[in-house]
C-alpha positions as CSV (number, residue, x, y, z in Angstrom):
1,M,20.8,-51.2,51.9
2,L,18.9,-52.5,48.8
3,N,15.2,-53.1,48.8
4,K,14.5,-56.8,48.2
5,A,12.6,-56.1,44.9
6,V,15.4,-53.9,43.6
7,Q,18.0,-56.5,44.7
8,D,16.0,-59.2,42.9
9,H,15.9,-57.2,39.7
10,L,19.6,-56.4,39.9
11,N,20.4,-60.1,40.4
12,T,18.2,-61.0,37.4
13,H,20.1,-58.3,35.4
14,L,23.4,-59.7,36.6
15,N,22.6,-63.3,35.6
16,I,21.2,-62.2,32.2
17,H,24.5,-60.4,31.5
18,F,26.4,-63.7,32.2
19,T,23.9,-65.7,30.1
20,I,24.3,-63.2,27.2
21,A,28.1,-63.4,27.6
22,Y,27.9,-67.2,27.1
23,F,25.5,-66.5,24.2
24,Y,28.1,-64.3,22.5
25,L,30.7,-67.0,23.1
26,G,28.4,-69.4,21.2
27,L,28.2,-66.8,18.4
28,T,32.0,-66.7,18.4
29,A,32.2,-70.5,18.0
30,Y,29.6,-70.3,15.2
31,F,31.3,-67.5,13.3
32,R,34.8,-69.2,13.7
33,S,33.3,-72.4,12.2
34,K,32.3,-70.3,9.2
35,V,35.7,-68.6,9.0
36,L,34.0,-65.2,9.6
37,N,36.7,-64.0,11.9
38,G,35.6,-60.4,12.0
39,F,32.2,-61.5,13.2
40,A,33.9,-63.9,15.6
41,G,36.1,-61.1,17.1
42,W,33.2,-58.8,17.4
43,S,31.1,-61.4,19.2
44,Q,34.0,-62.3,21.5
45,N,34.3,-58.5,22.3
46,Q,30.6,-58.5,23.2
47,A,31.1,-61.5,25.5
48,Q,33.9,-59.7,27.3
49,A,31.9,-56.5,27.6
50,R,28.9,-58.4,29.1
51,L,31.3,-60.1,31.7
52,M,32.7,-56.7,32.7
53,Q,29.2,-55.3,32.9
54,G,28.1,-58.2,35.0
55,G,31.1,-57.6,37.3
56,T,29.9,-53.9,37.7
57,I,26.4,-55.0,38.7
58,F,27.9,-57.5,41.1
59,S,29.9,-54.7,42.7
60,H,26.9,-52.4,42.9
61,I,24.8,-55.1,44.7
62,D,27.8,-55.7,47.1
63,E,28.5,-52.1,47.8
64,R,24.8,-51.5,48.6
65,N,25.0,-54.4,51.2
66,G,22.8,-56.6,49.1
67,D,23.0,-60.3,48.5
68,V,24.4,-61.5,45.2
69,N,22.5,-64.5,43.8
70,L,24.4,-66.2,41.0
71,T,22.4,-68.8,39.0
72,E,23.4,-71.5,36.6
73,V,24.3,-70.3,33.1
74,P,22.7,-72.5,30.4
75,A,24.8,-73.7,27.5
76,P,24.4,-71.3,24.5
77,P,23.4,-72.2,21.0
78,I,26.3,-72.6,18.6
79,N,24.5,-73.2,15.3
80,W,22.3,-70.9,13.2
81,D,21.0,-71.2,9.7
82,S,22.9,-68.1,8.6
83,P,24.9,-65.1,9.9
84,L,21.6,-63.1,9.6
85,A,19.8,-65.6,11.8
86,A,22.6,-65.4,14.4
87,I,22.6,-61.6,14.5
88,Q,18.8,-61.5,14.7
89,D,19.0,-63.8,17.7
90,A,21.5,-61.5,19.3
91,Y,19.3,-58.5,18.6
92,A,16.3,-60.1,20.2
93,R,18.3,-61.0,23.3
94,E,19.6,-57.4,23.6
95,Q,16.0,-56.1,23.3
96,E,15.0,-58.4,26.2
97,L,17.9,-57.2,28.3
98,T,16.9,-53.6,27.7
99,K,13.3,-54.5,28.8
100,R,14.7,-56.0,32.0
101,I,16.9,-52.9,32.7
102,Y,13.8,-50.7,32.4
103,Q,11.9,-53.0,34.8
104,A,14.8,-52.7,37.3
105,M,14.8,-48.9,36.9
106,D,11.1,-48.7,37.4
107,T,11.4,-50.7,40.6
108,A,14.3,-48.6,41.8
109,K,12.3,-45.4,41.1
110,K,9.3,-46.7,42.9
111,D,11.5,-47.5,45.9
112,G,13.2,-44.1,45.7
113,D,16.6,-45.7,45.2
114,K,18.3,-42.9,43.3
115,A,21.7,-44.6,43.4
116,T,20.4,-47.6,41.5
117,V,18.5,-45.4,39.0
118,V,21.7,-43.4,38.3
119,F,23.7,-46.7,38.1
120,L,21.2,-48.3,35.6
121,S,21.0,-45.2,33.4
122,G,24.5,-46.0,32.2
123,F,23.3,-49.4,31.2
124,V,20.4,-47.8,29.3
125,Q,22.9,-45.7,27.3
126,Q,25.0,-48.8,26.5
127,Q,21.9,-50.7,25.4
128,V,20.9,-47.9,23.0
129,H,24.3,-48.4,21.4
130,H,24.2,-52.2,21.4
131,E,20.7,-52.4,20.0
132,N,21.6,-49.9,17.3
133,T,24.7,-51.8,16.3
134,L,22.7,-55.0,16.0
135,Y,19.9,-53.3,14.1
136,E,22.4,-52.0,11.6
137,L,24.0,-55.5,11.2
138,V,20.5,-57.0,10.7
139,Q,19.7,-54.4,8.0
140,K,23.1,-54.9,6.3
141,L,22.9,-58.7,6.3
142,T,19.3,-58.5,5.1
143,F,20.4,-56.3,2.2
144,I,23.4,-58.5,1.4
145,G,21.3,-61.7,1.5
146,N,23.3,-64.7,0.6
147,A,26.0,-62.9,-1.4
148,P,29.3,-64.2,-0.1
149,G,31.2,-61.2,-1.3
150,G,29.0,-58.9,0.8
151,I,29.2,-61.1,3.9
152,F,33.0,-61.2,3.6
153,M,33.2,-57.4,3.2
154,L,31.0,-56.9,6.3
155,D,33.2,-59.4,8.1
156,A,36.3,-57.5,7.2
157,S,34.8,-54.3,8.5
158,L,34.0,-55.9,11.8
159,A,37.6,-57.1,12.2
160,G,38.7,-53.5,12.9
161,I,36.5,-53.0,16.0
162,T,38.4,-52.4,19.2
163,P,37.8,-54.7,22.2
164,P,36.0,-53.1,25.3
165,Q,38.2,-51.5,28.0
166,Q,37.6,-51.8,31.7
167,A,36.4,-48.4,33.1
């Protein structure tokens, strides 16, 4: 059985994943409107990954006889001033998600909930990868500036990224 505080953190984590999934769908809409289909495909893959991760959190809460609390998902933004601004927004959101994961882990450790600590450690590893990817995209877009050729080259490189697979 989950401790109430751990359960609350996991529910927050679950709902943030669904909110970020919607955010990435908003990014997809933005990038498609700019005909940046590599960026759009990448962001759509991110949305799918967050939905799968949310489902994994849902299952963990359920398997531990906890109560799942789904909240309303707000509409995501769909416009940014530039691809750089869009990716910076994604990076900030992923950093916030990482912070929330650490808070949930701290609460689980304090409660002695080793199963949840181990469960969340997988999310920490994923977040390191997600944040690094976004950091690199921010750096590349900053370097490219407003050079359309550079943006299109980066877009083409993102078109080759494989969608996430269910574990």
